[in-house]
C-alpha positions, -999 to +999 in steps of 0.1 A: -419-423+748-447-439+727-451-425+690-485-421+672-473-404+639-501-391+614-483-395+581-459-411+561-456-420+525-435-452+529-462-472+506-445-454+476-417-479+482-434-511+482-443-502+446-403-508+436-406-543+450-392-537+480-405-548+515-411-527+551-393-560+564-354-550+556-366-519+537-333-498+528-326-462+519-362-450+539-372-433+568-396-463+580-388-497+580-407-524+606-373-526+625-371-486+626-410-484+637-403-507+668-371-492+678-383-458+672-411-467+697-439-466+671-475-472+685-494-464+656-481-451+621-504-437+594-500-451+559-508-427+535-517-438+500-506-408+482-520-403+447-497-387+422-515-367+391-511-343+367-477-358+355-462-367+389-471-402+387-452-409+351-423-389+364-421-411+395-426-446+369-460-449+388-493-461+365-506-429+355-542-434+361-552-423+397-574-451+401-552-480+389-528-465+410-548-467+440-559-501+433-520-510+432-513-489+458-534-512+482-527-545+475-490-534+484-500-521+511-520-551+520-493-574+514-469-558+536-497-562+563-496-598+555-459-602+554-454-581+587-484-598+606-466-611+634-452-574+643-479-551+627-513-558+624-539-528+608-560-504+632-597-495+624-607-478+657-584-466+687-598-497+708-576-520+679-544-496+684-547-505+723-553-543+716-521-543+692-500-529+715-511-553+743-502-580+712-469-565+709-478-553+677-473-514+658-504-504+646-510-493+608-537-468+600-546-465+561-550-431+551-552-409+516-535-383+505-558-368+479-595-376+472-588-376+435-603-412+432-634-406+447-644-389+416-675-369+421-691-405+437-699-403+473-703-444+473-667-441+467-665-429+504-681-459+514-655-478+495-625-462+514-642-470+548-652-507+532-612-510+524-601-497+559-594-463+551-593-440+584-583-405+569-583-386+538-564-353+527-594-341+506-570-326+478-530-328+473-514-299+450-543-300+422-577-294+418-603-323+423-639-332+427-639-320+461-621-287+462-586-266+454-552-273+470-532-244+489-517-218+462-497-188+468-522-168+451-544-155+475-575-156+453-569-193+445-563-200+480-593-184+491-613-211+465-634-231+489-651-268+487-667-280+458-706-290+467-692-325+463-663-318+489-692-309+513-711-340+506-678-360+512-672-342+546-706-348+559-704-387+545-669-387+563-685-378+593-711-402+595-689-429+588-660-422+609-632-410+583-611-383+597-611-354+573-575-340+568-570-303+558-534-305+547-525-294+515-564-278+514-567-242+500-576-222+528-611-214+514-616-251+516-604-252+554-628-227+565-656-247+547-643-280+570-646-259+598-681-248+590-697-286+579-680-308+597-697-320+630-667-338+642-631-328+647-608-324+617-573-331+616-540-314+594-522-346+593-485-331+583-489-290+585-465-263+602-472-228+613-474-199+588-464-170+616-425-191+613-426-199+580-449-178+554-457-203+527-494-211+517-489-249+526-486-237+567-515-229+588-521-192+600-524-188+638-564-184+633-564-219+614-543-234+644-568-224+665-600-235+646-587-274+643-577-274+680-616-254+685-631-283+666-614-314+687-584-318+662-553-319+661-524-303+639-495-326+633-461-312+631-446-318+595-406-322+599-398-311+561-371-283+565-387-261+536-418-258+561-400-247+591-382-213+583-383-190+558-360-199+524-342-165+530-326-177+564-290-189+564-301-223+571-287-259+558-310-260+528-321-296+533-315-303+572-343-303+594-329-293+630-347-308+665-346-270+674-365-257+642-393-285+653-393-272+690-399-236+676-428-246+659-441-269+684-442-239+710-462-222+687-485-245+680-486-251+718-496-211+725-524-211+700-539-247+700-534-258+737-513-286+749-544-308+736-546-295+701-508-309+692-496-340+677-471-352+649-470-358+612-435-365+605-438-367+565-414-396+566-408-409+533-425-379+518-397-351+522-360-352+514-349-337+545-317-350+566-335-353+601-311-347+631-321-379+647-319-399+612-347-417+607-382-432+620-357-455+638-340-426+659-371-405+665-364-412+704-342-382+705-366-362+691-392-372+719-364-362+744-359-329+735-399-325+735-397-336+771-373-312+778-389-286+764-424-291+778-424-314+805-431-350+802-469-348+807-474-325+776-447-344+759-471-374+762-500-355+748-478-342+719-464-374+708-493-399+712-523-391+737-538-362+715-537-382+682-555-411+701-581-387+718-591-367+686-590-400+665-612-418+690-637-391+684-635-393+649-631-431+639-643-444+674-626-461+702 
């Protein structure tokens, strides 16, 4: 079963001098992508801020960090060019597949380096970025992150954030609402003329945390023509008061969230957004290389045709509508 995965944080490993080819201690490596039958992997440049970079040992200036992360990503594309190729449209994904290569789609997690300048959106596009999560866990020039405080969670996009949504629509960059405040989410739903995506989120009805999406939000993503990519992080899957193994992600829990997503978004509104290498969960299937175990469970739960939609067809359809095909 082909897999299109809408989010991973593997680029962070490259700062340590490690390479995708032979990468160890991670969910993803070049061999694991191929073993897991990955058709396309979205690689996020996650931009740590507010002390996060210093704690991780990375450059503290967001722009310096972004530029270094981008350079490491380009380096890995070159080193793995016989098996991995960039994709800027869905047609690229199809060409890469025919050539026997996994497609890499560059994304950004936290638009902090846009820095209030609309021309920076164009710079993202020219660098090959095809999806941007407007915020991470902190306020930036676009808007505000999700927050357990209902008042803060209701804050909407800033004027620059609305301008960015419009420009991303024009260029063909997917607007990603994972991590965004609920107020910001509804502004995206209002102002985006193209489908939008929640690249790595789960269901708040099943796990009541502000990082997850309400039923109304899930419906809105689907109504836009977008998709919700299921996050594999255990803390997004069940209430912390439940008696689960604290750091373990079971396939059964993911299927539970997929059933809820399908009940709201339909079979066409659901995709996968693993958050590989951005989560500390122990996955039942191990890592990206073993993800066909999870894929088979999706087939068992929903049937082959719906499983194909969830694992790759829905993501490809949404991306085609947003970035082109």
